[in-house]
DSSP file (Angstrom, degrees, kcal/mol; ACC not computed):
  #  RESIDUE AA STRUCTURE BP1 BP2  ACC     N-H-->O    O-->H-N    N-H-->O    O-->H-N    TCO  KAPPA ALPHA  PHI   PSI    X-CA   Y-CA   Z-CA
    1    1 A X    >         0   0    0      0, 0.0     3,-1.7     0, 0.0     4,-0.4   0.000 360.0 360.0 360.0 -30.8    0.0    0.0    0.0
    2    2 A X  G >   +     0   0    0      1,-0.3     3,-1.2     2,-0.2     9,-0.0   0.720 360.0  75.9 -65.1 -19.6    2.9    2.4    0.7
    3    3 A X  G 3  S+     0   0    0      1,-0.3    -1,-0.3     3,-0.0     0, 0.0   0.775  92.4  54.2 -62.6 -25.3    3.7    2.3   -3.0
    4    4 A X  G <  S+     0   0    0     -3,-1.7     2,-0.3     3,-0.0    -1,-0.3   0.635 105.7  60.4 -83.7 -13.7    0.7    4.6   -3.6
    5    5 A X  S <  S-     0   0    0     -3,-1.2     3,-0.1    -4,-0.4     4,-0.0  -0.829  80.6-129.7-116.7 153.4    1.9    7.2   -1.1
    6    6 A X  S    S-     0   0    0     -2,-0.3     2,-0.3     1,-0.1    -1,-0.1   0.865  84.8 -14.0 -69.5 -35.1    5.1    9.2   -1.1
    7    7 A X  S  > S-     0   0    0      1,-0.1     4,-1.2    -3,-0.0     3,-0.2  -0.950  70.1 -94.4-156.1 175.2    5.8    8.3    2.5
    8    8 A X  H  > S+     0   0    0     -2,-0.3     4,-2.3     1,-0.2     5,-0.2   0.826 121.0  62.3 -64.0 -30.6    4.6    6.9    5.7
    9    9 A X  H  > S+     0   0    0      1,-0.2     4,-2.8     2,-0.2    -1,-0.2   0.874  98.3  55.3 -64.7 -37.2    3.8   10.5    6.8
   10   10 A X  H  > S+     0   0    0     -3,-0.2     4,-2.3     1,-0.2    -1,-0.2   0.906 108.5  49.1 -62.4 -37.4    1.3   10.8    3.9
   11   11 A X  H  X S+     0   0    0     -4,-1.2     4,-2.2     2,-0.2    -2,-0.2   0.896 111.2  48.6 -67.6 -40.5   -0.4    7.7    5.3
   12   12 A X  H  X S+     0   0    0     -4,-2.3     4,-2.4     2,-0.2    -2,-0.2   0.895 111.1  50.5 -64.8 -40.0   -0.5    9.1    8.8
   13   13 A X  H  X S+     0   0    0     -4,-2.8     4,-2.6     2,-0.2    -2,-0.2   0.903 109.9  50.3 -64.0 -41.2   -1.9   12.4    7.4
   14   14 A X  H  X S+     0   0    0     -4,-2.3     4,-2.6     2,-0.2    -1,-0.2   0.905 110.0  51.0 -62.6 -43.2   -4.6   10.5    5.5
   15   15 A X  H  X S+     0   0    0     -4,-2.2     4,-2.4     2,-0.2    -2,-0.2   0.920 111.2  46.7 -60.8 -44.5   -5.5    8.6    8.6
   16   16 A X  H  X S+     0   0    0     -4,-2.4     4,-2.4     1,-0.2    -2,-0.2   0.917 112.1  50.7 -62.7 -43.3   -5.8   11.8   10.6
   17   17 A X  H  X S+     0   0    0     -4,-2.6     4,-2.4     1,-0.2    -2,-0.2   0.915 111.7  47.7 -63.5 -40.6   -7.9   13.5    7.9
   18   18 A X  H  X S+     0   0    0     -4,-2.6     4,-2.6     1,-0.2    -1,-0.2   0.906 110.6  51.0 -68.0 -39.0  -10.2   10.5    7.7
   19   19 A X  H  X S+     0   0    0     -4,-2.4     4,-2.1     2,-0.2    -1,-0.2   0.896 110.8  49.9 -65.4 -38.1  -10.6   10.4   11.5
   20   20 A X  H  X S+     0   0    0     -4,-2.4     4,-2.2     2,-0.2    -2,-0.2   0.935 112.8  46.4 -63.1 -45.6  -11.4   14.2   11.5
   21   21 A X  H  X S+     0   0    0     -4,-2.4     4,-2.5     1,-0.2    -2,-0.2   0.896 112.1  49.7 -64.7 -40.3  -14.0   13.7    8.8
   22   22 A X  H  X S+     0   0    0     -4,-2.6     4,-2.4     1,-0.2    -1,-0.2   0.877 110.7  50.5 -67.6 -36.8  -15.6   10.7   10.5
   23   23 A X  H  X S+     0   0    0     -4,-2.1     4,-2.5    -5,-0.2    -2,-0.2   0.905 110.7  49.2 -67.2 -41.8  -15.8   12.6   13.8
   24   24 A X  H  X S+     0   0    0     -4,-2.2     4,-2.2     2,-0.2    -2,-0.2   0.917 112.6  47.0 -63.9 -43.4  -17.5   15.5   12.1
   25   25 A X  H  X S+     0   0    0     -4,-2.5     4,-2.5     2,-0.2    -2,-0.2   0.881 111.3  52.2 -67.4 -36.7  -20.0   13.3   10.4
   26   26 A X  H  X S+     0   0    0     -4,-2.4     4,-2.6     2,-0.2    -1,-0.2   0.930 109.8  48.5 -63.4 -44.2  -20.7   11.5   13.6
   27   27 A X  H  X S+     0   0    0     -4,-2.5     4,-2.0     1,-0.2    -2,-0.2   0.893 111.2  50.5 -62.1 -39.2  -21.3   14.7   15.4
   28   28 A X  H  X S+     0   0    0     -4,-2.2     4,-2.2     2,-0.2    -2,-0.2   0.905 111.1  48.4 -62.2 -44.2  -23.6   15.8   12.6
   29   29 A X  H  X S+     0   0    0     -4,-2.5     4,-2.5     1,-0.2    -2,-0.2   0.914 111.2  49.4 -64.1 -42.9  -25.6   12.6   12.8
   30   30 A X  H  X S+     0   0    0     -4,-2.6     4,-2.0     2,-0.2    -1,-0.2   0.871 109.0  54.1 -64.8 -35.7  -25.9   12.8   16.6
   31   31 A X  H  X S+     0   0    0     -4,-2.0     4,-2.2     2,-0.2    -2,-0.2   0.933 110.3  46.0 -62.5 -46.9  -27.1   16.4   16.2
   32   32 A X  H  X S+     0   0    0     -4,-2.2     4,-2.5     1,-0.2    -2,-0.2   0.917 111.4  51.7 -63.4 -42.1  -29.8   15.4   13.8
   33   33 A X  H  X S+     0   0    0     -4,-2.5     4,-2.4     1,-0.2    -1,-0.2   0.865 108.1  52.3 -62.9 -36.1  -30.8   12.4   16.0
   34   34 A X  H  X S+     0   0    0     -4,-2.0     4,-2.2     2,-0.2    -1,-0.2   0.910 109.9  48.9 -66.1 -40.8  -31.1   14.7   19.0
   35   35 A X  H  X S+     0   0    0     -4,-2.2     4,-2.4     2,-0.2    -2,-0.2   0.921 111.4  49.4 -64.0 -42.6  -33.4   17.1   17.1
   36   36 A X  H  X S+     0   0    0     -4,-2.5     4,-2.8     1,-0.2     5,-0.2   0.910 110.0  51.3 -60.5 -42.5  -35.5   14.1   16.0
   37   37 A X  H  X S+     0   0    0     -4,-2.4     4,-2.4     1,-0.2    -1,-0.2   0.917 109.0  50.2 -64.1 -41.3  -35.8   12.9   19.5
   38   38 A X  H  X S+     0   0    0     -4,-2.2     4,-2.4     2,-0.2    -1,-0.2   0.924 112.1  48.6 -61.7 -43.8  -36.9   16.3   20.8
   39   39 A X  H  X S+     0   0    0     -4,-2.4     4,-2.6     1,-0.2    -2,-0.2   0.929 112.0  47.7 -62.1 -46.0  -39.6   16.5   18.0
   40   40 A X  H  X S+     0   0    0     -4,-2.8     4,-2.0     2,-0.2    -1,-0.2   0.844 111.0  51.2 -65.4 -34.7  -40.8   13.0   18.8
   41   41 A X  H  X S+     0   0    0     -4,-2.4     4,-2.4    -5,-0.2    -1,-0.2   0.928 111.1  48.5 -66.5 -43.2  -41.0   13.8   22.5
   42   42 A X  H  X S+     0   0    0     -4,-2.4     4,-2.5     1,-0.2    -2,-0.2   0.913 111.0  50.5 -62.1 -44.3  -42.9   16.9   21.9
   43   43 A X  H  X S+     0   0    0     -4,-2.6     4,-2.3     1,-0.2    -1,-0.2   0.897 110.7  49.2 -60.8 -40.4  -45.3   15.1   19.6
   44   44 A X  H  X S+     0   0    0     -4,-2.0     4,-2.4     2,-0.2    -2,-0.2   0.918 110.3  50.5 -67.7 -41.8  -45.8   12.4   22.3
   45   45 A X  H  X S+     0   0    0     -4,-2.4     4,-2.7     2,-0.2    -2,-0.2   0.924 111.8  48.4 -57.9 -46.2  -46.5   15.0   24.9
   46   46 A X  H  X S+     0   0    0     -4,-2.5     4,-2.7     1,-0.2    -2,-0.2   0.888 110.0  52.2 -64.3 -37.5  -49.1   16.7   22.6
   47   47 A X  H  X S+     0   0    0     -4,-2.3     4,-2.2     2,-0.2    -1,-0.2   0.913 111.2  46.3 -65.3 -42.5  -50.7   13.4   21.9
   48   48 A X  H  X S+     0   0    0     -4,-2.4     4,-2.3     2,-0.2    -2,-0.2   0.929 113.3  48.7 -62.9 -46.2  -51.1   12.7   25.6
   49   49 A X  H  X S+     0   0    0     -4,-2.7     4,-2.3     1,-0.2    -2,-0.2   0.911 112.2  49.9 -60.7 -43.5  -52.4   16.2   26.3
   50   50 A X  H  X S+     0   0    0     -4,-2.7     4,-2.6     1,-0.2    -1,-0.2   0.905 110.3  50.0 -62.5 -41.7  -54.9   15.8   23.4
   51   51 A X  H  X S+     0   0    0     -4,-2.2     4,-2.1     1,-0.2    -1,-0.2   0.904 111.1  47.5 -64.1 -42.3  -56.1   12.5   24.7
   52   52 A X  H  X S+     0   0    0     -4,-2.3     4,-2.2     2,-0.2    -1,-0.2   0.887 112.3  51.1 -66.0 -39.5  -56.6   13.8   28.2
   53   53 A X  H  X S+     0   0    0     -4,-2.3     4,-2.4     2,-0.2    -2,-0.2   0.922 109.2  50.0 -66.9 -42.3  -58.5   16.8   26.8
   54   54 A X  H  X S+     0   0    0     -4,-2.6     4,-2.6     1,-0.2    -1,-0.2   0.918 109.2  52.5 -61.3 -42.7  -60.8   14.6   24.7
   55   55 A X  H  X S+     0   0    0     -4,-2.1     4,-2.2     1,-0.2    -1,-0.2   0.926 110.2  47.7 -56.0 -47.2  -61.5   12.4   27.8
   56   56 A X  H  X S+     0   0    0     -4,-2.2     4,-2.2     1,-0.2    -1,-0.2   0.897 112.0  49.6 -63.9 -39.5  -62.5   15.5   29.8
   57   57 A X  H  X S+     0   0    0     -4,-2.4     4,-2.6     2,-0.2    -1,-0.2   0.907 109.3  51.7 -65.5 -39.6  -64.7   16.8   26.9
   58   58 A X  H  X S+     0   0    0     -4,-2.6     4,-2.4     2,-0.2    -2,-0.2   0.886 109.9  49.3 -63.3 -39.2  -66.4   13.4   26.6
   59   59 A X  H  X S+     0   0    0     -4,-2.2     4,-2.1     2,-0.2    -1,-0.2   0.909 112.5  48.2 -66.2 -40.8  -67.2   13.4   30.4
   60   60 A X  H  X S+     0   0    0     -4,-2.2     4,-2.4     2,-0.2    -2,-0.2   0.901 111.8  49.3 -65.8 -41.0  -68.6   16.9   30.2
   61   61 A X  H  X S+     0   0    0     -4,-2.6     4,-2.5     2,-0.2    -2,-0.2   0.901 110.0  50.8 -63.5 -42.1  -70.7   16.0   27.2
   62   62 A X  H  X S+     0   0    0     -4,-2.4     4,-2.4     2,-0.2    -1,-0.2   0.912 111.7  48.4 -61.2 -43.3  -72.0   12.9   29.0
   63   63 A X  H  X S+     0   0    0     -4,-2.1     4,-2.5     2,-0.2    -2,-0.2   0.921 111.4  49.2 -63.9 -44.2  -72.9   15.1   32.0
   64   64 A X  H  X S+     0   0    0     -4,-2.4     4,-2.5     2,-0.2    -2,-0.2   0.909 111.1  49.9 -62.3 -44.8  -74.7   17.6   29.8
   65   65 A X  H  X S+     0   0    0     -4,-2.5     4,-2.3     1,-0.2    -1,-0.2   0.906 111.1  49.5 -61.1 -41.5  -76.7   14.9   28.0
   66   66 A X  H  X S+     0   0    0     -4,-2.4     4,-2.1     1,-0.2    -2,-0.2   0.915 111.4  49.0 -64.3 -42.5  -77.7   13.5   31.3
   67   67 A X  H  X S+     0   0    0     -4,-2.5     4,-2.4     2,-0.2    -2,-0.2   0.910 110.2  51.4 -62.7 -41.5  -78.8   16.9   32.5
   68   68 A X  H  X S+     0   0    0     -4,-2.5     4,-2.6     1,-0.2    -2,-0.2   0.904 109.1  50.7 -61.8 -43.9  -80.8   17.5   29.3
   69   69 A X  H  X S+     0   0    0     -4,-2.3     4,-2.1     1,-0.2    -1,-0.2   0.903 110.6  48.5 -61.9 -41.6  -82.5   14.2   29.8
   70   70 A X  H  X S+     0   0    0     -4,-2.1     4,-2.5     2,-0.2    -2,-0.2   0.913 112.0  49.5 -63.6 -43.1  -83.5   15.1   33.4
   71   71 A X  H  X S+     0   0    0     -4,-2.4     4,-2.4     1,-0.2    -2,-0.2   0.916 110.2  50.6 -65.2 -43.0  -84.8   18.5   32.3
   72   72 A X  H  <>S+     0   0    0     -4,-2.6     5,-3.1     2,-0.2     6,-0.9   0.897 110.9  49.5 -62.3 -39.7  -86.9   17.0   29.5
   73   73 A X  H ><5S+     0   0    0     -4,-2.1     3,-1.0     3,-0.2    -2,-0.2   0.940 111.4  47.9 -63.7 -46.9  -88.3   14.5   32.0
   74   74 A X  H 3<5S+     0   0    0     -4,-2.5    -2,-0.2     1,-0.3    -1,-0.2   0.864 116.6  43.6 -62.2 -36.1  -89.2   17.3   34.4
   75   75 A X  T 3<5S-     0   0    0     -4,-2.4    -1,-0.3    -5,-0.2    -2,-0.2   0.456 110.7-123.4 -87.3   0.5  -90.8   19.3   31.6
   76   76 A X  T < 5S+     0   0    0     -3,-1.0    -3,-0.2    -4,-0.4    -4,-0.1   0.877  75.6 124.0  58.4  40.4  -92.5   16.3   30.3
   77   77 A X      <       0   0    0     -5,-3.1    -4,-0.2    -6,-0.2    -5,-0.1   0.710 360.0 360.0 -95.8 -27.9  -90.9   16.7   26.9
   78   78 A X              0   0    0     -6,-0.9    -1,-0.1    -9,-0.2    -5,-0.1   0.449 360.0 360.0 -77.8 360.0  -89.4   13.4   26.6
């Protein structure tokens, strides 16, 4: 392999250059993964909040329907 390079130093320089590039790409990949994780965490929190809100609205709706039925019975509309 050394026949393609002028010296062992060229090989060492190439190794250092490749290590630097790999480190930079690894850092870029980790940054993107961190951003994706934050987005997914936020979406999950919004999903949970939405589910809780829907449950509360359904309970209120059930109570209102029950109240309407009682009022209709008292007014003899039902």
